[in-house]
C-alpha positions in Angstrom: 12.2 51.8 -15.7 10.4 52.6 -19.0 11.9 49.4 -20.6 10.5 47.3 -17.8 7.2 49.0 -17.8 7.0 49.2 -21.6 6.2 45.6 -22.2 3.6 45.6 -19.4 2.0 48.9 -20.2 -0.7 47.5 -22.6 -1.6 44.9 -19.9 -1.9 47.6 -17.3 -4.1 49.7 -19.5 -6.3 46.7 -20.4 -6.8 45.8 -16.7 -7.5 49.5 -15.9 -10.1 49.8 -18.7 -11.7 46.5 -17.7 -12.1 47.6 -14.1 -13.4 51.0 -15.2 -15.9 49.5 -17.6 -17.0 47.1 -14.8 -17.5 49.9 -12.4 -19.4 52.0 -14.9 -21.7 49.0 -15.7 -22.6 48.7 -12.1 -23.4 52.4 -12.0 -25.7 52.1 -15.0 -27.4 49.0 -13.6 -28.0 50.8 -10.3 -29.3 53.8 -12.3 -31.6 51.5 -14.2 -33.0 50.1 -11.0 -33.5 53.5 -9.4 -35.3 54.8 -12.5 -37.7 51.8 -12.7 -38.6 52.0 -9.0 -39.8 55.6 -9.0 -43.4 56.4 -8.3 -43.8 57.3 -11.9 -41.4 54.8 -13.6 -39.3 56.0 -16.5 -39.3 52.7 -18.5 -37.5 53.9 -21.6 -34.7 55.6 -19.6 -34.4 52.6 -17.4 -34.1 50.2 -20.3 -31.5 52.4 -22.0 -29.5 52.5 -18.8 -29.7 48.7 -18.5 -28.6 48.3 -22.1 -25.6 50.7 -21.6 -24.7 48.7 -18.5 -24.9 45.5 -20.4 -22.7 46.8 -23.2 -20.1 48.1 -20.7 -20.1 44.8 -18.8 -19.6 42.9 -22.1 -16.7 45.1 -23.0 -15.1 44.6 -19.6 -15.4 40.8 -19.8 -14.0 40.9 -23.4 -11.0 42.9 -22.4 -10.3 40.6 -19.4 -10.7 37.5 -21.6 -8.3 38.9 -24.2 -5.7 39.6 -21.6 -5.9 36.1 -20.2 -5.7 34.6 -23.7 -2.7 36.7 -24.6 -0.8 35.8 -21.4 -1.6 32.1 -22.0 -0.3 32.4 -25.6 2.9 34.1 -24.4 3.6 31.3 -21.9 3.0 28.7 -24.6 5.4 30.4 -27.0 8.2 30.7 -24.5 10.7 27.8 -24.7 11.1 26.1 -21.4 
């Protein structure tokens, strides 16, 4: 079982991290919205939360794009 899973393990980890980063980015975007809509808005904290959310979303998209590109390259290299 470890041999079958060994080749796919980096892909599984990449997909898991991409999903985790996407979920965390949504959390930080929601946190930014809740901070800016308070009676006394916390602008600096809201902007920081939005920036962290944007960085996490960027990392998530980058991981997903790298995974798709690596799969496409593997398929191209395999002789038919």
